[in-house]
N, C-alpha and C positions, 0 to 999 in steps of 0.2 A: 394715409387715414380711411377709417372705414364707421361706415354706419351700418348697427346690426337690428333686428327683429326679433328681441327674445319672445320667451316660451308666453308670456301672458297680450303678445301682438304689441306691444311700446317700442319705440323707437329705441337705440342708445347709441352713443357715441358721439363726435366722433373716437376712434379709440386707433391704437397701430396697431399691427400685424404682430408684434407681440402679446397684445392684452388678448387679442381674440385665438391666438393657440392656449394660453392657458385658459381660458373661457371653457375650448373645445378641452381640453384635460381635465378640466373641474366636472367635465359632463352638462354644462349649461347651454352646448351650442352643439348641434351635429351637423352631420355634411347637406341635410335639407332645408340649415338656419338660412335667412335670406339677408343677404348682406347689398350693399351698395359702394363701391370704392370712387375715392375723390377721380371726378370725371368721364366718369363711365354716366351710360344715358338710361340703365334698367338693374332695377334688384334683379341678383344673381342668388341662385344655391353655392353655400360654403363649398359643396361637393367641387363645383367650376372652376374654383381659383388655385391653379397648383402651388401656389403657396404655403397653403394649408394641405395639400394632400397628404404627406410624411403624417399631421397630428391628427387626421384623421383615423388614417392605419393605425397609427397606435393606439389609438382611444379604440378602435375599434375591436382591433386584439384583446383585446383589457374583461372582454364580455361574451365571451362565447354564448352557447342557445343556454337558457336554464332551463332542464325539465325542474318538474313539480313532481313530489312523490306523492302519495296520497295521503298522507300523514301533512303534510305542506299548502295542502289545496286550501282548509280552513282556516288557514293565514292568512293565504294569497287573496282569498273574498274577503275576509275580514278588510284588508289591507286597501282595498279596492271599493269598498260599499263606507270606507272612512274617509274617503274624498268623494265631495259633488263631482257629479258626472257630468263632463263637457262635450257635448256635440256640435261645432259650428257648422255647417251645413255647407256653407260656402267657402271658408275656409280647405276642408276637405279635398274640395274641387278644385280648390284655385295650387293647391302642393302637389294635387296626382296631377295636371298640367305640366308645371314645373318639374315634377319625378320624370312622366313622360318625355320632357321634352332633351332632358338631360341624360335621359340612358336609354333613348332613341330606339337605337338599332337592340340594345337587348331586349328591351321590354316589347315591343314588335315582333319581334321574330319566336321569342316564347310565346306570347299569345297566340302567333300565328300555330306552333306546334301546336299546342293545346287545344287549339280548333279543329285543327288540320284532322288530331285526335278522335276529338268530336263528333265528326262526320262518319263514325262508325253509328253513331245513332240512328242514321237515316238505312242501315240493312240489317232489312230482318233477322230475327236468332244470333248475328254479332250485338245488335243494342241491346242486347239483356246482359251480357257480358262486358260491354262498357259500362252501365247499369254501374255493376259491379262495382267497377274499379274506379267510376266517378272521381268519389274521394281522394283517392290515392294523386290523382292526376290533378287535383282540383288541390290538393294539400303543396305539394311540388310549384306549384304557379304561385299561390300565396306566397311561398318561403320567399321566393324568386322579388317580388316587391317588398318583403318585409327587413331583407337583407338589404336591399339598396335604400328604403327609408331610414334604416339605421347607420347607411354606412359603409357598410358588410359587401364585402365580396359576392359577387353570384354570377352564373352561367345558365346558358340555356338549355343544359345539360341536367341542372336542378330542378326543372317540369319531373323529372320521373325521380325525384331525391325523394318520393312517398313511399319509395319500395324498401327504399333501405332504411329508414327514417319511421318508427312508429306505423308500420303498413300496417299490421292488422289492427288498430284502432281507426286509421283513417279510414280503411274499409266498412269497417263497423258504422261508423261516425255516417258515411254516406247511405251507405242503404238504410240506418237506420232513422236516420232525420227526412230520408226519402219515402221510404214506406209512409210513416207519421203525419207527416206534410201532405201527401199525396190521398191520403185517409180523412183528415181533416179539412183537405177541399171538397172531397165526397159526400160528408154529415153534412155540411158547411162548410161554405165558402170564408166567410173571417174568422173560425179557428186556425185553417188552411194557411191564411194569410198571415195571419199569429204568429204562428211557430215558423213559417220559412223565416219571415223578417228574423223573427228572436231568436233564433237556430244560427242566424249568419256566418255567428265568428267560432261554430264547433269546430271546425277543421283546421283553421288559423290557430284555435288553444293547441290542438292533436299536436301540428307537427313544430311549434313554434315551441310550447311548454313542456309537450311531451304527456298529458293529461290522457286521463281513461277516455273514452267517449262519452259516458253519458256524463260523467264529471262536467267535461268540456260543454255539452249540450244545456246542460243544465245552468253553467254559472252564466252562459250566454246568453244564456233565456233570463236570466235575472239582471242582469246588468243592463243589456235592451230593453226591456221591461221599462225600464226609470227613465228612458229617452225613446221609446218608442213608433211616437210617428214622427219625431227627428230622424231617425234611423227611417222611417218609407219613407217619408222625404227625399232624406240621400240619396234611396234606393231607386226610385223612379227619378229622379233629375241624371244620376250619373247613366243609369241606362237609358235615358230618354230616346235619343237615337235609334236604339237597337227597337225602342217600343214603339216608335215614329212608323218608322219604316214596316214592321212586320203587321201594325195595323194600317198602313196604305195597303201592303198587296193582300191581304185577305181581302179589305172591303173594295177592291181594286183589282183583283186576280181571283185569286182561293173563291172570294164569297159567288162572284156571278161568274164562276166556270160552272163551281159545283151547282147551282141554283140550274145555269141550262142543262146540264149534264142530264141532274134528276128529271127536267121538264123530260126533256129525250127517249130517256128510257121507261117516264109513264104513257106517254105515245105509240112506246113499239108494243110495250104490255099491256094496253086497249088495245093494238090493230085487231086486236083477235088472232093473227096469226103471227105470231114474235119471231121476228129474227134476229136467231140466237147469237149469229156471227157477227151481226151487226152489234148487237148486244155488248158480246163479249168486247168488241172494238170499241164500245163507247167507255167499259170501264175499264179497262189497258190506258187510256187516253188521260182518261179522269184520273187514274192514278199514278200517272206518266206526268200530268202536270201539276200536283200537290208534291210531288217527288220535289221536281223543279223547284215550287215555292221553298220550301222547306231547306231546299242546299240555299234559295238567297237569303235565307232567314239567315243560316248558320254563317255567312261570311257577314251579312251585317252584325251580327254577333259577334265574329272574328276582329270588325273592325274598330267597334265597341269597346272588345275587354280592356286595352291600355289602362283607359281613361276611368272604366266605370271599376277595376279591380284596385284601381290605385287610389281611388277614394274609399273604397271600404275599405282597405286598409288603413289607411290614416288615420280613420274614425276607428279602427282597431287598437292605435297604437295610445290613441287619444284615451278613450275608454279603460282600457285596463293597463293604463299606467306605463308601459314598454319602452315605451316613447315618447313619455315628457319629460322635458329639462326644465329646472329651475329657468328663471327669468335673471339676466344679467345685473 
């Protein structure tokens, strides 16, 4: 016999194996729904129970990715706004942790591949090319999380799925949101932060629903605005390990190093007969130190990605209705 946590986070049961299979077939449960079997110590996702594997695969096969044509975007938007927004920060974080544990190899290696590609940002000249295609790679990584949350198969190669799925729209989403977000940060920090958080789901909407890039960004902005502070809090908590590492590195590493270098350069320039060789040595040393710090920051981010991206994609499922399941 089993006990189940429904979509409303209430406990149901005990129920039999056949009843659980029936709920899966009805769309009331998915691979990430938590279940407890009699005699077990912990609650686990249904996807970890072999007896439900066939039922989950059969249900997932019934729902291929649904594309939204321009004419249906308004109806989809109306459907979303007809339901009060629900974003439970702790619940998103808990489910992300459970998802990572049950798909550890796939998610960890996918984030590693994505993160290693992201190291191109440290190469002068190449960083611009990476920035152009960043939305395409990000879409592929999000697709892996979306598929596993829904109990659908995914592979590490899906990191590159954006080159075959909505390539142009993903590219435009990344470029436009990056440019306007940076512009907002330059003009005034608050508008930039608002846009960055509000456009969190632009790329997922394009890769998942095949939406046109501006429609996806606008829908993301409208939906997130209703729960903006909750979304901001979720983003901070999801990326907290990365933010702490970033603060520590630049406070005790980059900041002190830059200050020492600036003082040394000032002393050389004030000496009356500056040693150009020594000056160049200092500059190259500072460049190498900053490069090393940037590399370490990227490694910390890679380690944080499996948990952070999973939390964001659970928020996507909750807010946009694609993963909601009626309570048993």
